[in-house]
C-alpha atoms as a printed R data frame, in Angstrom:
    type eleno elety resid chain resno       x       y       z
1   ATOM     1    CA   UNK     A     1 -38.052 -14.251   6.715
2   ATOM     2    CA   UNK     A     2 -36.805 -11.266   8.595
3   ATOM     3    CA   UNK     A     3 -33.342 -12.670   8.679
4   ATOM     4    CA   UNK     A     4 -33.509 -13.326   4.884
5   ATOM     5    CA   UNK     A     5 -34.678  -9.747   4.234
6   ATOM     6    CA   UNK     A     6 -31.812  -8.354   6.353
7   ATOM     7    CA   UNK     A     7 -29.284 -10.399   4.484
8   ATOM     8    CA   UNK     A     8 -30.633  -9.148   1.132
9   ATOM     9    CA   UNK     A     9 -30.412  -5.673   2.388
10  ATOM    10    CA   UNK     A    10 -26.837  -6.115   3.601
11  ATOM    11    CA   UNK     A    11 -25.822  -7.620   0.170
12  ATOM    12    CA   UNK     A    12 -27.613  -4.459  -1.576
13  ATOM    13    CA   UNK     A    13 -25.688  -2.168   0.656
14  ATOM    14    CA   UNK     A    14 -22.342  -3.887  -0.153
15  ATOM    15    CA   UNK     A    15 -22.945  -3.239  -3.897
16  ATOM    16    CA   UNK     A    16 -23.572   0.390  -3.661
17  ATOM    17    CA   UNK     A    17 -19.899   1.438  -3.805
18  ATOM    18    CA   UNK     A    18 -19.280   4.888  -2.714
19  ATOM    19    CA   UNK     A    19 -17.973   7.082  -5.621
20  ATOM    20    CA   UNK     A    20 -15.083   9.400  -5.190
21  ATOM    21    CA   UNK     A    21 -14.773  12.611  -6.967
22  ATOM    22    CA   UNK     A    22 -11.703  12.125  -9.347
23  ATOM    23    CA   UNK     A    23  -9.046  14.725  -9.897
24  ATOM    24    CA   UNK     A    24  -6.825  15.043 -12.966
25  ATOM    25    CA   UNK     A    25  -3.585  13.088 -12.291
26  ATOM    26    CA   UNK     A    26  -2.113  11.552  -9.135
27  ATOM    27    CA   UNK     A    27  -3.761  13.008  -6.243
28  ATOM    28    CA   UNK     A    28  -2.610  10.547  -3.655
29  ATOM    29    CA   UNK     A    29   0.742   8.887  -3.484
30  ATOM    30    CA   UNK     A    30   0.805   6.384  -0.700
31  ATOM    31    CA   UNK     A    31   3.761   4.133   0.346
32  ATOM    32    CA   UNK     A    32   2.985   0.888   2.315
33  ATOM    33    CA   UNK     A    33   5.816  -0.660   4.329
34  ATOM    34    CA   UNK     A    34   6.376  -3.113   7.082
35  ATOM    35    CA   UNK     A    35   9.193  -3.885   9.446
36  ATOM    36    CA   UNK     A    36   9.197  -7.502   8.660
37  ATOM    37    CA   UNK     A    37   7.963  -9.932   6.061
38  ATOM    38    CA   UNK     A    38   4.841 -12.024   6.560
39  ATOM    39    CA   UNK     A    39   2.489  -9.416   7.974
40  ATOM    40    CA   UNK     A    40   0.352  -9.244   4.957
41  ATOM    41    CA   UNK     A    41   1.470  -6.160   3.437
42  ATOM    42    CA   UNK     A    42   1.239  -6.977  -0.156
43  ATOM    43    CA   UNK     A    43  -2.131  -8.647   0.366
44  ATOM    44    CA   UNK     A    44  -3.535  -5.330   1.901
45  ATOM    45    CA   UNK     A    45  -2.089  -3.188  -0.927
46  ATOM    46    CA   UNK     A    46  -3.755  -5.586  -3.652
47  ATOM    47    CA   UNK     A    47  -7.052  -5.581  -1.894
48  ATOM    48    CA   UNK     A    48  -7.097  -1.793  -1.030
49  ATOM    49    CA   UNK     A    49  -6.354  -1.190  -4.716
50  ATOM    50    CA   UNK     A    50  -9.270  -3.256  -5.797
51  ATOM    51    CA   UNK     A    51 -11.729  -1.543  -3.321
52  ATOM    52    CA   UNK     A    52 -10.620   1.956  -4.637
53  ATOM    53    CA   UNK     A    53 -11.002   0.779  -8.104
54  ATOM    54    CA   UNK     A    54 -14.704  -0.402  -7.367
55  ATOM    55    CA   UNK     A    55 -15.167   3.132  -5.886
56  ATOM    56    CA   UNK     A    56 -14.135   4.804  -9.062
57  ATOM    57    CA   UNK     A    57 -10.440   5.515  -8.460
58  ATOM    58    CA   UNK     A    58  -7.951   4.687 -11.093
59  ATOM    59    CA   UNK     A    59  -5.331   2.997  -8.843
60  ATOM    60    CA   UNK     A    60  -1.800   1.973  -9.801
61  ATOM    61    CA   UNK     A    61   0.250  -0.442  -7.827
62  ATOM    62    CA   UNK     A    62   4.155  -0.126  -7.950
63  ATOM    63    CA   UNK     A    63   5.547  -3.218  -6.813
64  ATOM    64    CA   UNK     A    64   9.116  -2.255  -5.643
65  ATOM    65    CA   UNK     A    65   9.754  -5.437  -3.694
66  ATOM    66    CA   UNK     A    66  12.180  -6.866  -6.277
67  ATOM    67    CA   UNK     A    67  13.366 -10.351  -5.624
68  ATOM    68    CA   UNK     A    68  10.064 -11.080  -3.775
69  ATOM    69    CA   UNK     A    69   7.591  -9.342  -5.833
70  ATOM    70    CA   UNK     A    70   4.317 -11.109  -5.963
71  ATOM    71    CA   UNK     A    71   1.689  -8.487  -6.498
72  ATOM    72    CA   UNK     A    72   0.805  -9.983  -9.925
73  ATOM    73    CA   UNK     A    73   0.539 -13.429  -8.407
74  ATOM    74    CA   UNK     A    74  -2.085 -12.346  -5.915
75  ATOM    75    CA   UNK     A    75  -4.042 -10.814  -8.950
76  ATOM    76    CA   UNK     A    76  -3.655 -13.763 -11.257
77  ATOM    77    CA   UNK     A    77  -1.687 -11.515 -13.753
78  ATOM    78    CA   UNK     A    78   0.961 -13.045 -16.040
79  ATOM    79    CA   UNK     A    79   3.085 -10.155 -17.101
80  ATOM    80    CA   UNK     A    80   5.516 -10.486 -19.832
81  ATOM    81    CA   UNK     A    81   8.015  -7.778 -18.624
82  ATOM    82    CA   UNK     A    82   8.741  -6.067 -15.092
83  ATOM    83    CA   UNK     A    83  10.221  -2.997 -13.430
84  ATOM    84    CA   UNK     A    84  13.652  -4.785 -13.955
85  ATOM    85    CA   UNK     A    85  13.302  -4.452 -17.740
86  ATOM    86    CA   UNK     A    86  12.874  -0.731 -17.231
87  ATOM    87    CA   UNK     A    87  15.940  -0.470 -14.990
88  ATOM    88    CA   UNK     A    88  17.967  -2.231 -17.752
89  ATOM    89    CA   UNK     A    89  16.701   0.130 -20.310
90  ATOM    90    CA   UNK     A    90  14.860  -2.709 -22.334
91  ATOM    91    CA   UNK     A    91  11.392  -1.315 -21.849
92  ATOM    92    CA   UNK     A    92   9.482   1.769 -21.196
93  ATOM    93    CA   UNK     A    93   7.040   1.894 -18.150
94  ATOM    94    CA   UNK     A    94   4.064   1.995 -20.569
95  ATOM    95    CA   UNK     A    95   5.140  -1.419 -22.017
96  ATOM    96    CA   UNK     A    96   5.404  -2.937 -18.457
97  ATOM    97    CA   UNK     A    97   2.297  -1.755 -16.900
98  ATOM    98    CA   UNK     A    98  -0.445  -4.558 -16.713
99  ATOM    99    CA   UNK     A    99  -4.218  -3.981 -16.599
100 ATOM   100    CA   UNK     A   100  -5.884  -5.682 -13.605
101 ATOM   101    CA   UNK     A   101  -9.529  -5.878 -12.499
102 ATOM   102    CA   UNK     A   102 -11.635  -2.705 -12.175
103 ATOM   103    CA   UNK     A   103  -9.605   0.372 -12.453
104 ATOM   104    CA   UNK     A   104  -6.381  -1.238 -11.061
105 ATOM   105    CA   UNK     A   105  -3.218  -1.355 -13.055
106 ATOM   106    CA   UNK     A   106   0.109  -3.008 -11.868
107 ATOM   107    CA   UNK     A   107   3.751  -2.284 -12.401
108 ATOM   108    CA   UNK     A   108   5.327  -5.774 -11.616
109 ATOM   109    CA   UNK     A   109   8.425  -5.755  -9.641
110 ATOM   110    CA   UNK     A   110  10.187  -8.703 -11.152
111 ATOM   111    CA   UNK     A   111  12.818 -10.829  -9.588
112 ATOM   112    CA   UNK     A   112  16.026  -8.674  -9.857
113 ATOM   113    CA   UNK     A   113  16.816  -7.665  -6.391
114 ATOM   114    CA   UNK     A   114  20.424  -7.040  -7.328
115 ATOM   115    CA   UNK     A   115  19.559  -4.890 -10.248
116 ATOM   116    CA   UNK     A   116  18.051  -2.045  -8.081
117 ATOM   117    CA   UNK     A   117  20.574  -2.362  -5.205
118 ATOM   118    CA   UNK     A   118  23.342  -1.994  -7.754
119 ATOM   119    CA   UNK     A   119  21.931   0.684  -9.884
120 ATOM   120    CA   UNK     A   120  24.267   3.430 -10.781
121 ATOM   121    CA   UNK     A   121  23.205   7.130 -10.845
122 ATOM   122    CA   UNK     A   122  22.536   7.015 -14.682
123 ATOM   123    CA   UNK     A   123  20.176   4.039 -14.217
124 ATOM   124    CA   UNK     A   124  18.384   5.601 -11.172
125 ATOM   125    CA   UNK     A   125  17.872   8.768 -13.175
126 ATOM   126    CA   UNK     A   126  16.493   6.867 -16.287
127 ATOM   127    CA   UNK     A   127  14.209   4.807 -13.915
128 ATOM   128    CA   UNK     A   128  12.782   7.784 -12.104
129 ATOM   129    CA   UNK     A   129  12.286   9.829 -15.525
130 ATOM   130    CA   UNK     A   130  10.140   6.900 -16.566
131 ATOM   131    CA   UNK     A   131   7.840   7.323 -13.720
132 ATOM   132    CA   UNK     A   132   6.744  10.650 -15.059
133 ATOM   133    CA   UNK     A   133   4.378   8.505 -17.365
134 ATOM   134    CA   UNK     A   134   2.225   7.846 -14.001
135 ATOM   135    CA   UNK     A   135   1.621  11.427 -13.293
136 ATOM   136    CA   UNK     A   136  -1.343  11.559 -15.597
137 ATOM   137    CA   UNK     A   137  -2.422   8.041 -15.799
138 ATOM   138    CA   UNK     A   138  -3.963   7.384 -12.443
139 ATOM   139    CA   UNK     A   139  -5.693   8.901  -9.370
140 ATOM   140    CA   UNK     A   140  -3.924   6.862  -6.722
141 ATOM   141    CA   UNK     A   141  -0.446   5.312  -6.659
142 ATOM   142    CA   UNK     A   142   0.225   2.656  -4.017
143 ATOM   143    CA   UNK     A   143   3.710   1.657  -3.568
144 ATOM   144    CA   UNK     A   144   4.423  -1.824  -2.162
145 ATOM   145    CA   UNK     A   145   7.713  -1.630  -0.592
146 ATOM   146    CA   UNK     A   146  10.146  -4.538   0.361
147 ATOM   147    CA   UNK     A   147   9.803  -5.480   4.128
148 ATOM   148    CA   UNK     A   148  12.530  -3.863   6.399
149 ATOM   149    CA   UNK     A   149  14.895  -1.109   5.804
150 ATOM   150    CA   UNK     A   150  17.103  -0.335   2.778
151 ATOM   151    CA   UNK     A   151  18.103   2.848   1.078
152 ATOM   152    CA   UNK     A   152  15.561   2.311  -1.699
153 ATOM   153    CA   UNK     A   153  12.752   1.677   0.934
154 ATOM   154    CA   UNK     A   154  13.593   4.770   2.723
155 ATOM   155    CA   UNK     A   155  13.674   6.770  -0.570
156 ATOM   156    CA   UNK     A   156  10.111   5.803  -1.596
157 ATOM   157    CA   UNK     A   157   9.028   6.456   2.035
158 ATOM   158    CA   UNK     A   158  10.575   9.918   1.822
159 ATOM   159    CA   UNK     A   159   9.140  10.734  -1.555
160 ATOM   160    CA   UNK     A   160   5.609   9.668  -0.978
161 ATOM   161    CA   UNK     A   161   2.914  11.920   0.505
162 ATOM   162    CA   UNK     A   162   1.550   9.318   2.861
163 ATOM   163    CA   UNK     A   163   2.807   6.452   4.743
164 ATOM   164    CA   UNK     A   164   0.995   3.304   5.929
165 ATOM   165    CA   UNK     A   165   2.822   0.791   8.271
166 ATOM   166    CA   UNK     A   166   1.619  -2.726   8.583
167 ATOM   167    CA   UNK     A   167   2.168  -4.962  11.507
168 ATOM   168    CA   UNK     A   168   0.616  -7.830  13.375
169 ATOM   169    CA   UNK     A   169   0.158  -8.392  17.130
170 ATOM   170    CA   UNK     A   170   3.436 -10.532  17.382
171 ATOM   171    CA   UNK     A   171   6.068  -8.937  19.522
172 ATOM   172    CA   UNK     A   172   8.668  -9.157  16.645
173 ATOM   173    CA   UNK     A   173   6.481  -7.386  14.258
174 ATOM   174    CA   UNK     A   174   5.589  -4.630  16.774
175 ATOM   175    CA   UNK     A   175   9.332  -4.044  17.427
176 ATOM   176    CA   UNK     A   176  10.310  -3.947  13.854
177 ATOM   177    CA   UNK     A   177   7.572  -1.603  12.866
178 ATOM   178    CA   UNK     A   178   8.535   0.796  15.616
179 ATOM   179    CA   UNK     A   179  12.243   0.615  14.481
180 ATOM   180    CA   UNK     A   180  11.005   2.070  11.108
181 ATOM   181    CA   UNK     A   181   8.590   4.672  12.635
182 ATOM   182    CA   UNK     A   182  11.577   5.802  14.842
183 ATOM   183    CA   UNK     A   183  13.761   6.513  11.734
184 ATOM   184    CA   UNK     A   184  10.949   8.139  10.067
185 ATOM   185    CA   UNK     A   185  10.540  10.480  12.994
186 ATOM   186    CA   UNK     A   186  14.267  11.059  13.522
187 ATOM   187    CA   UNK     A   187  14.769  11.988   9.825
188 ATOM   188    CA   UNK     A   188  11.437  13.978   9.677
189 ATOM   189    CA   UNK     A   189  10.301  11.973   6.651
190 ATOM   190    CA   UNK     A   190   6.678  12.128   7.692
191 ATOM   191    CA   UNK     A   191   4.811  14.167  10.361
192 ATOM   192    CA   UNK     A   192   2.129  11.347  10.523
193 ATOM   193    CA   UNK     A   193   2.323   7.590  10.340
194 ATOM   194    CA   UNK     A   194  -0.899   5.542   9.523
195 ATOM   195    CA   UNK     A   195  -0.951   2.177  11.101
196 ATOM   196    CA   UNK     A   196  -2.834  -1.106  10.204
197 ATOM   197    CA   UNK     A   197  -2.753  -4.032  12.544
198 ATOM   198    CA   UNK     A   198  -3.199  -7.169  10.550
199 ATOM   199    CA   UNK     A   199  -4.279 -10.692  11.645
200 ATOM   200    CA   UNK     A   200  -5.932  -9.705  14.867
201 ATOM   201    CA   UNK     A   201  -8.396 -11.886  16.794
202 ATOM   202    CA   UNK     A   202 -10.684  -9.108  17.409
203 ATOM   203    CA   UNK     A   203 -11.148  -5.374  16.737
204 ATOM   204    CA   UNK     A   204 -10.210  -4.578  20.461
205 ATOM   205    CA   UNK     A   205  -6.773  -6.415  19.982
206 ATOM   206    CA   UNK     A   206  -5.980  -4.124  17.137
207 ATOM   207    CA   UNK     A   207  -6.707  -1.077  19.084
208 ATOM   208    CA   UNK     A   208  -4.674  -2.393  21.987
209 ATOM   209    CA   UNK     A   209  -1.641  -2.942  19.575
210 ATOM   210    CA   UNK     A   210  -2.065   0.606  18.329
211 ATOM   211    CA   UNK     A   211  -2.250   2.161  21.738
212 ATOM   212    CA   UNK     A   212   0.917   0.414  22.702
213 ATOM   213    CA   UNK     A   213   2.917   1.731  19.764
214 ATOM   214    CA   UNK     A   214   1.306   5.139  20.100
215 ATOM   215    CA   UNK     A   215   2.115   5.427  23.744
216 ATOM   216    CA   UNK     A   216   5.768   4.783  22.881
217 ATOM   217    CA   UNK     A   217   5.740   7.277  20.094
218 ATOM   218    CA   UNK     A   218   4.181   9.859  22.113
219 ATOM   219    CA   UNK     A   219   6.809   9.467  24.882
220 ATOM   220    CA   UNK     A   220   9.855   9.123  22.880
221 ATOM   221    CA   UNK     A   221   9.226  10.336  19.330
222 ATOM   222    CA   UNK     A   222   8.013  13.441  17.468
223 ATOM   223    CA   UNK     A   223   5.495  11.953  15.337
224 ATOM   224    CA   UNK     A   224   1.608  11.592  15.140
225 ATOM   225    CA   UNK     A   225   0.050   8.220  14.872
226 ATOM   226    CA   UNK     A   226  -3.176   7.536  13.046
227 ATOM   227    CA   UNK     A   227  -4.939   4.087  13.445
228 ATOM   228    CA   UNK     A   228  -6.618   2.959  10.207
229 ATOM   229    CA   UNK     A   229  -7.911  -0.178  11.632
230 ATOM   230    CA   UNK     A   230  -7.344  -3.932  12.209
231 ATOM   231    CA   UNK     A   231  -7.944  -6.889   9.947
232 ATOM   232    CA   UNK     A   232  -9.274  -9.844  11.515
233 ATOM   233    CA   UNK     A   233  -7.541 -13.217  11.030
234 ATOM   234    CA   UNK     A   234  -9.657 -14.963   8.304
235 ATOM   235    CA   UNK     A   235  -9.075 -18.339   6.648
236 ATOM   236    CA   UNK     A   236 -10.682 -16.740   3.601
237 ATOM   237    CA   UNK     A   237  -7.536 -14.689   3.050
238 ATOM   238    CA   UNK     A   238  -5.579 -17.883   2.732
239 ATOM   239    CA   UNK     A   239  -8.125 -19.540   0.511
240 ATOM   240    CA   UNK     A   240  -8.102 -16.436  -1.765
241 ATOM   241    CA   UNK     A   241  -4.173 -16.469  -2.048
242 ATOM   242    CA   UNK     A   242  -4.386 -20.188  -3.041
243 ATOM   243    CA   UNK     A   243  -6.594 -19.166  -5.919
244 ATOM   244    CA   UNK     A   244  -4.722 -16.100  -6.856
245 ATOM   245    CA   UNK     A   245  -7.652 -13.751  -6.212
246 ATOM   246    CA   UNK     A   246  -8.070 -10.716  -4.084
247 ATOM   247    CA   UNK     A   247 -10.241 -11.872  -0.999
248 ATOM   248    CA   UNK     A   248 -12.400  -8.588  -1.229
249 ATOM   249    CA   UNK     A   249 -13.564 -10.091  -4.676
250 ATOM   250    CA   UNK     A   250 -13.778 -13.772  -3.978
251 ATOM   251    CA   UNK     A   251 -15.063 -13.478  -0.412
252 ATOM   252    CA   UNK     A   252 -16.572  -9.846  -0.340
253 ATOM   253    CA   UNK     A   253 -18.663 -10.686   2.900
254 ATOM   254    CA   UNK     A   254 -15.767 -12.261   4.867
255 ATOM   255    CA   UNK     A   255 -14.484 -10.430   8.045
256 ATOM   256    CA   UNK     A   256 -11.265  -9.597   6.238
257 ATOM   257    CA   UNK     A   257 -12.991  -7.998   3.525
258 ATOM   258    CA   UNK     A   258 -15.384  -5.877   5.731
259 ATOM   259    CA   UNK     A   259 -12.293  -4.821   7.821
260 ATOM   260    CA   UNK     A   260 -10.362  -3.701   4.596
261 ATOM   261    CA   UNK     A   261 -13.351  -1.821   3.212
262 ATOM   262    CA   UNK     A   262 -13.495   0.154   6.611
263 ATOM   263    CA   UNK     A   263  -9.714   0.849   6.188
264 ATOM   264    CA   UNK     A   264 -10.255   2.148   2.470
265 ATOM   265    CA   UNK     A   265 -13.247   4.310   3.625
266 ATOM   266    CA   UNK     A   266 -10.972   5.910   6.352
267 ATOM   267    CA   UNK     A   267  -8.218   6.422   3.836
268 ATOM   268    CA   UNK     A   268 -10.417   8.141   1.278
269 ATOM   269    CA   UNK     A   269 -13.112   9.826   3.257
270 ATOM   270    CA   UNK     A   270 -12.137  10.317   6.979
271 ATOM   271    CA   UNK     A   271 -11.357  13.865   7.683
272 ATOM   272    CA   UNK     A   272  -8.486  13.082  10.018
273 ATOM   273    CA   UNK     A   273  -6.825  10.945   7.466
274 ATOM   274    CA   UNK     A   274  -7.367  13.171   4.578
275 ATOM   275    CA   UNK     A   275  -6.294  16.355   6.492
276 ATOM   276    CA   UNK     A   276  -3.158  14.623   7.703
277 ATOM   277    CA   UNK     A   277  -1.753  14.215   4.154
278 ATOM   278    CA   UNK     A   278   1.457  16.109   3.803
279 ATOM   279    CA   UNK     A   279   1.658  17.223   0.267
280 ATOM   280    CA   UNK     A   280   5.309  17.662  -0.184
281 ATOM   281    CA   UNK     A   281   6.972  20.321  -2.381
282 ATOM   282    CA   UNK     A   282   7.603  19.359  -6.046
283 ATOM   283    CA   UNK     A   283   6.305  16.113  -7.939
284 ATOM   284    CA   UNK     A   284   6.981  12.677  -6.680
285 ATOM   285    CA   UNK     A   285   9.330  12.043  -9.637
286 ATOM   286    CA   UNK     A   286  11.498  15.161  -8.845
287 ATOM   287    CA   UNK     A   287  11.663  13.982  -5.127
288 ATOM   288    CA   UNK     A   288  12.794  10.549  -6.032
289 ATOM   289    CA   UNK     A   289  15.548  12.010  -8.445
290 ATOM   290    CA   UNK     A   290  16.730  14.387  -5.628
291 ATOM   291    CA   UNK     A   291  16.821  11.510  -3.029
292 ATOM   292    CA   UNK     A   292  18.389   8.966  -5.420
293 ATOM   293    CA   UNK     A   293  21.034  11.470  -6.607
294 ATOM   294    CA   UNK     A   294  22.240  12.543  -3.146
C-alpha cells in the first residue's frame, strides 16, 4: 500500500506542470546544434518544445535542417508546405507554420537542401523578412540546425541569443562538438555554450563527458561552459520514434523523459542558465539579415 501511495503521489507531482510567466513576443531564441548527426538533437528539440508548451510557453520550432528535416515526422504532423516554399517565394511563413500539440508550432524544413545553399542575396533577404512574423507569435523560438558546420548553421548560431550543443559519450561526437565550440569561441559568437550529453549510461557518465570538454575549453578557449544535463539511454525513445510521438508524451515516466524535464527546468528556471543569456543588440531578424548580407 505504501508503494502504491508513493506511485500515486509521483504521478500527481508530474502532472503539476510549473507555469512560466509569459512575456509579449519572443523572449528566448535558442539554437540547438551538434557536431555530427545521430546524437539525438532533433529529438531533444521536439521534446523540450512539448515540455515548454505544457508549462505554458508558446514555443515555435524552426527546422532549418533542410534535406534531412524530420521535426514534423517526430510529431506526426503532415505539413502541406515547408520552409523551402518560403525560400522560393511561393508561400508566406504564416501559411507554412503547423500547429502541434500543446502550445507548440512547427515551421517544417522540407527537403530542399540545395535551395538554401544556393540562395542569392535577394532570396535570403526575402526569407529573413518573413521571419518577422514570428516576433509576436511565440515566447520561445527553438532552432533545430543541421548537424556539422556550414555558413547557414553558423549564421543561425551567431544570430541566436543562446546556444545548446548536443553530443554523446562517443569519442567522435565529443571531437566534433569541440570543433564547433572552438569556432564559436574564436569568432566570439557566444560567451557561454550550454551542453547536453545524450544517450548516457548514467548521470555520472554525462558529468564525466562534460568535465572532459570543459577542461579542454578552460585550458585552450576563451568561453564558458554550462552543463544542462545528461539524457540516459532509454529504449522508450526508440519506441516513441517508431510511433511518431514525443517520448515525454507517450512515456512521461521514462528515464529519458525525466532527464529531459530536468534540462527544461534548468533552461527556464535555473539562475545560472537564465543569467548567462546574452541578449544581443537588435532583433533576431535584423541580425540574420546582417549576417547573410555580409
